[in-house]
Structures are given as C-alpha cells and as structure tokens.
C-alpha positions in Angstrom: 0.0 0.0 0.0 1.3 3.5 -0.9 1.5 6.1 1.8 2.6 9.7 2.0 6.2 8.4 2.6 6.1 7.1 -1.0 5.3 10.6 -2.4 8.4 12.6 -3.4 8.3 16.3 -2.6 9.1 19.4 -4.6 12.8 19.8 -5.1 13.1 16.1 -6.1 14.7 15.9 -9.6 12.2 13.4 -10.9 9.4 16.0 -10.6 11.2 18.1 -13.3 11.8 15.3 -15.8 9.7 14.4 -18.8 8.5 10.9 -18.0 9.0 8.0 -20.4 6.3 6.4 -22.5 5.1 3.0 -21.2 5.4 0.1 -23.6 2.0 -1.5 -24.3 0.8 -3.9 -23.2 2.1 -2.7 -19.8 4.4 -5.0 -17.8 2.9 -6.6 -14.7 5.0 -4.2 -12.6 3.7 -1.1 -14.4 0.1 -2.5 -14.1 0.6 -3.1 -10.4 2.1 0.4 -9.9 -0.8 2.0 -11.6 -3.4 0.0 -9.6 -1.5 1.0 -6.3 -1.6 4.6 -7.4 -5.4 4.5 -7.9 -5.9 2.7 -4.6 -3.8 5.4 -2.9 -6.1 8.1 -4.2 -9.2 6.2 -3.1 -7.7 5.5 0.3 -6.7 9.2 0.7 -10.4 10.1 0.4 -11.6 7.5 2.9 -11.6 9.4 6.3 -10.9 6.3 8.4 -8.0 4.9 6.2 -6.6 8.4 5.7 -6.5 9.1 9.4 -5.0 5.6 10.2 -2.2 6.0 7.7 -1.8 9.8 7.8 -2.8 10.3 4.2 -3.4 13.7 2.7 -6.5 13.7 0.6 -5.9 13.9 -3.2 -7.8 13.6 -6.4 -5.0 12.6 -8.6 -1.5 11.1 -8.7 1.1 10.9 -11.4 3.8 8.2 -11.4 6.7 10.7 -11.1 5.2 11.7 -7.7 6.2 8.2 -6.5 9.6 8.4 -8.1 8.6 6.4 -11.2 9.5 8.4 -14.3 6.7 6.8 -16.5 3.7 8.3 -18.2 1.0 7.0 -15.9 -1.6 8.8 -13.8 -4.5 7.9 -11.5 -7.5 10.0 -10.7 -10.5 9.5 -8.5 -13.0 12.3 -7.8 -16.5 13.6 -8.3 -16.8 16.9 -10.3 -19.1 19.8 -9.5 -21.9 18.1 -11.5 -21.7 14.9 -9.3 -20.1 13.0 -12.1 -17.6 10.4 -10.9 -14.2 9.9 -12.6 -12.0 7.0 -11.6 -9.2 6.1 -14.0 -5.7 4.7 -14.1 -4.3 5.8 -17.5 -1.2 4.9 -19.3 0.4 7.3 -21.8 -2.4 9.9 -21.4 -2.2 12.7 -24.0 -4.2 15.9 -24.5 -5.3 15.6 -28.1 -7.3 18.8 -28.3 -8.3 21.7 -26.1 -10.4 24.8 -26.0 -9.2 28.4 -26.5 -11.2 29.3 -23.4 -9.5 29.0 -20.0 -10.7 28.1 -16.6 -9.2 28.1 -13.0 -10.1 27.3 -9.4 -10.7 30.4 -7.3 -9.2 28.5 -4.4 -6.1 27.7 -6.4 -4.6 24.2 -6.7 -2.7 22.0 -4.3 -0.4 19.0 -4.8 0.5 15.9 -2.8 4.2 16.7 -3.7 3.9 20.3 -2.4 3.8 20.6 1.4 3.1 24.4 1.4 0.2 26.6 0.3 1.0 28.3 -3.0 -1.7 31.0 -3.5 -2.7 32.1 -6.9 -4.8 31.3 -10.0 -3.6 28.4 -12.2 -4.9 29.0 -15.7 -6.0 25.8 -17.5 -7.9 24.9 -20.7 -11.7 24.9 -20.0 -12.2 21.8 -22.2 -9.8 19.1 -23.2 -9.9 15.7 -24.9 -7.6 13.1 -23.4 -6.6 9.8 -25.0 -4.9 7.0 -23.1 -5.0 3.4 -22.2 -6.9 2.3 -19.1 -6.1 -0.5 -16.6 -7.9 -3.0 -18.7 -5.8 -2.2 -21.8 -8.6 -0.4 -23.5 -8.0 2.8 -25.5 -10.1 5.6 -23.9 -11.0 9.0 -25.2 -12.3 11.4 -22.5 -14.0 14.7 -23.2 -13.5 16.8 -20.1 -14.5 20.2 -18.9 -14.2 22.4 -15.8 -12.9 20.7 -12.7 -12.3 17.3 -14.5 -10.2 19.1 -17.2 -8.2 20.9 -14.5 -7.4 17.7 -12.6 -6.3 15.9 -15.7 -4.1 18.8 -16.9 -2.5 19.0 -13.4 -1.5 15.3 -13.6 -0.4 15.4 -17.2 1.8 18.4 -16.3 3.6 16.1 -13.8 4.4 13.8 -16.7 6.1 16.7 -18.5 8.1 18.0 -15.4 5.7 20.9 -14.8 4.4 21.9 -11.4 1.1 23.7 -11.0 2.7 26.8 -9.6 4.7 27.3 -12.8 1.5 28.5 -14.4 0.8 31.2 -11.7 1.4 34.8 -12.7 4.5 35.7 -10.7 3.8 39.4 -10.5 0.1 39.2 -9.7 -0.9 35.7 -8.6 -4.6 36.6 -8.3 -4.8 38.4 -11.7 -7.8 36.7 -13.5 -6.4 34.8 -16.4 -7.4 36.2 -19.8 -10.4 34.6 -21.5 -11.1 32.5 -18.4 -14.1 31.6 -16.3 -13.8 30.1 -12.8 -14.6 26.4 -12.7 -15.8 26.5 -9.1 -18.4 29.4 -9.2 
C-alpha cells in the first residue's frame, strides 16, 4: 500500500523530468504500480484509512510523484456536477483543447507540495484526453471544468511541470485572460 512516505516532494529531480512512455501492453510491474496509485487516491479520500495511515486527501497522482518516471496517472474524484471519474491511465495525452481557459478560485494543491501556493492556475476549460486504461482499452475522454483541471495538473507532472509554474509571478490573483472560474 502506498502512503505519504512514497510521495516525493518538490525539489526532487524526478518531478522536473519528462516521464518515459510506457510500452504497451504494460508489464505486470507497471500495471501493479498504476493499480496501487489509484488505490492510494481512493484511500486518501476515505476518512478512516486516511487518518489511520496519515494520508493527505488527493484527487490525482502521477507516477513521477512516487519516483517512477513513467507516463501513468491515476484520478478518482467527483466533479461539481456529481459525475464520478476513476481512472488509471497509461500514456495519457491531451489531443485537443479549447481556447477558453478556466481556473479554481481556491487555487490548486499538490501531494508533492507541502506548502500553500496561493494564486490562480490557468487551465484549458475543455480538453480531450486519450490514453490506455487499466484493462488495456483505448479511452478517449472529453473533459471540462474541474475534471479538465485535474487531468491537466496530472499530465503536467508527466512533463516535469508543477502547478505553480502557471501562476502569474507578478500578480498571482490576476484573473487569467479569456477565463471563467470552474468553481463558481
């Protein structure tokens, strides 16, 4: 079982690397890693398990965050329209995105960042993601709002990008151009 001790923190070099493609079909080891990542996210949202194992709640996890430089991510969350997303994805790619942007007024957090980083993180309002799920199926997801934000945050990790890289350095709370908040 993965715990917070398995999560590498900001400053670790793996978080700034572009992760490697995963050969398909995935090895048993890659499959198990991804299943464990998804289980960690589910556990982190279970109050009892989270308290027992001192887990910080999260909605997504990318393999580099557990010091595995491979293009894999896990997400488990319910969006603002009560739609559930629960995926382990291999080699996820954003294949298209909107011109319009969105952001969370509360900002973003990250399991690899132990400090609060205030500011708006501009993201595409709508994206289409393609990848391979845990069962080996090609999936194509059309995402908007909060779901699009979560997937972009995790895919950024696969490219060595941290959420705060997107925050306006001079004016962290300057509303991003052509953007509507996702959480209002």
